[in-house]
C-alpha positions as CSV (number, residue, x, y, z in Angstrom):
1,M,21.7,15.5,-20.4
2,A,20.5,13.0,-17.7
3,N,20.0,10.1,-17.6
4,V,17.5,7.1,-16.3
5,F,19.2,6.5,-13.3
6,D,20.1,9.6,-12.7
7,V,16.4,10.8,-12.2
8,A,15.7,7.1,-10.3
9,K,18.6,8.0,-8.3
10,Y,16.5,11.0,-7.2
11,I,13.0,9.8,-7.5
12,L,15.0,7.1,-4.2
13,Q,16.7,10.1,-2.6
14,K,12.8,11.6,-2.2
15,T,10.6,8.2,-1.5
16,N,13.6,6.0,0.1
17,A,12.6,2.3,-0.5
18,I,10.3,1.5,-2.9
19,S,9.4,-1.5,-5.1
20,T,11.1,-1.9,-8.6
21,M,7.5,-1.8,-10.1
22,K,6.8,1.7,-8.5
23,L,10.1,3.1,-9.2
24,Q,9.4,2.3,-12.8
25,K,5.5,4.0,-13.1
26,L,7.3,7.2,-11.3
27,V,10.1,7.2,-13.6
28,Y,7.6,7.1,-16.3
29,Y,5.7,9.6,-15.3
30,A,8.3,12.4,-14.2
31,Q,9.6,11.5,-18.2
32,A,6.0,12.0,-19.6
33,W,5.6,15.6,-17.5
34,S,8.9,17.0,-18.1
35,V,8.2,16.3,-21.7
36,V,4.9,18.4,-21.6
37,W,6.0,20.8,-18.9
38,D,10.1,21.5,-19.8
39,N,11.0,20.2,-22.6
40,P,10.2,19.9,-26.0
41,P,9.8,15.8,-27.9
42,D,13.6,16.2,-29.0
43,A,14.9,17.1,-25.3
44,P,13.6,14.1,-22.8
45,L,14.4,13.9,-19.1
46,F,16.5,11.1,-19.9
47,P,16.9,9.5,-23.6
48,E,16.1,5.9,-23.1
49,R,13.0,4.7,-24.2
50,I,10.6,3.5,-22.2
51,E,8.9,0.3,-23.4
52,A,4.7,-0.5,-23.0
53,W,4.9,-4.1,-20.9
54,S,2.4,-6.7,-19.7
55,L,2.7,-4.7,-15.7
56,G,3.0,-1.5,-17.1
57,P,5.4,1.1,-19.1
58,V,9.3,-0.1,-18.2
59,V,12.7,1.4,-19.0
60,P,14.6,-1.9,-19.5
61,E,17.8,-0.5,-18.9
62,L,16.8,0.3,-15.3
63,F,14.6,-2.9,-15.2
64,A,18.2,-5.0,-15.9
65,W,19.6,-3.7,-12.9
66,H,16.6,-4.3,-10.9
67,K,15.7,-7.3,-12.9
68,G,15.4,-10.0,-9.5
69,H,14.4,-7.5,-6.4
70,F,11.3,-6.6,-5.6
71,S,11.8,-3.0,-4.1
72,V,15.1,-0.7,-4.2
73,E,16.7,1.2,-1.9
74,A,18.0,5.0,-2.6
75,D,21.4,4.0,-0.3
76,V,21.9,0.8,-2.6
77,F,21.4,2.5,-5.5
78,P,25.0,2.6,-6.8
79,N,23.7,4.1,-10.7
80,G,23.0,7.7,-11.1
81,D,24.3,11.5,-10.9
82,V,21.5,13.9,-9.5
83,S,23.5,16.8,-9.8
84,R,22.9,16.3,-13.6
85,L,19.8,17.3,-13.2
86,S,18.8,20.9,-13.8
87,K,17.0,22.6,-11.2
88,D,13.8,22.7,-13.6
89,Q,13.6,19.2,-13.6
90,R,14.3,18.4,-10.0
91,E,11.1,21.1,-9.7
92,T,9.3,18.4,-12.6
93,I,10.3,15.4,-10.9
94,D,9.1,16.8,-6.9
95,S,5.7,18.0,-8.9
96,A,5.0,14.3,-10.2
97,L,6.2,12.4,-6.8
98,D,3.9,14.8,-5.2
99,F,1.1,13.5,-7.1
100,Y,2.2,10.0,-7.7
101,A,4.3,8.8,-5.4
102,H,2.1,7.9,-2.5
103,R,0.1,5.9,-4.8
104,T,0.8,1.7,-4.4
105,A,2.8,0.1,-7.2
106,Q,-0.8,-1.3,-9.0
107,W,-2.6,1.8,-9.1
108,L,0.1,3.4,-10.8
109,S,0.1,0.0,-13.0
110,D,-3.4,0.4,-13.4
111,L,-3.7,4.0,-14.4
112,S,-0.6,3.7,-16.9
113,H,-2.7,0.9,-18.9
114,S,-5.9,3.6,-19.2
115,E,-3.9,5.7,-20.5
116,P,-3.3,6.2,-24.3
117,P,0.5,6.0,-24.3
118,W,0.2,2.9,-22.8
119,R,-2.8,1.4,-24.9
120,D,-1.5,2.7,-28.3
121,A,2.0,1.4,-28.0
122,R,0.1,-2.2,-26.3
123,A,-1.9,-2.0,-30.0
124,G,-2.2,-6.0,-31.4
125,I,0.1,-7.0,-28.1
126,P,-1.8,-10.4,-26.3
127,E,-2.4,-9.5,-22.9
128,G,0.1,-10.7,-20.7
129,Q,2.7,-11.0,-23.4
130,R,5.4,-8.8,-22.3
131,G,6.0,-7.0,-25.9
132,G,8.4,-4.4,-26.6
133,A,6.6,-1.7,-28.3
134,E,8.0,2.1,-27.2
135,I,6.3,4.4,-25.9
136,T,6.7,7.5,-27.5
137,L,7.8,10.8,-26.3
138,E,5.5,12.6,-29.3
139,S,2.4,10.0,-27.8
140,M,3.0,11.3,-24.1
141,A,3.7,15.2,-24.8
142,E,-0.1,14.7,-26.7
143,Y,-2.2,12.9,-24.1
144,Y,-0.8,14.5,-20.8
145,G,-0.2,17.9,-22.7
146,N,-4.0,17.6,-22.8
147,L,-5.0,17.1,-19.4
148,P,-5.9,19.4,-17.2
149,E,-2.6,20.0,-14.7
150,R,-2.6,17.8,-12.0
C-alpha cells in the first residue's frame, strides 16, 4: 500500500514547489476523492490519519517532515516512492490536482473549513486551537460521495 509520502511525492512531481499548507490540502483532497472513486473506506489511498487542525486538514506525519518550512520542492523531498501508486490511484490524484492545484492554499483551507468532514471533526474544539480530532474516511466518503462530480 502507498503511504502519504508516496502521494506527496507524486503531487510535488506534478506541481513542483508549493507551500506546505497547500501540499497538506492537496493530499487531503486526493484521499477524499480516492475514497469515493477508487476504494471502499477500508482501503484508502494512504493509511495515515488526517486530523482537523485549525488551518484545515493535516496529516501529522507529513507535517512532522515539513515542520518549519513554508514551501517544499519535488527535488528536495527525500521521502516517497511514486511507483507504489497504481495507475488508478495516479489518475485519481491527477483528477484532484486538475480541480484543486491551481487554487491558493488559503482558498483550499477556506473550502475545507466550509465542508462537513472538517467542521464535524472540529466540533467542540475552540477556534484557533490545533486539536487532534480525526477526519474519518467514512465522513469523507459520505460527504464527497454525495457531491456532483467535479
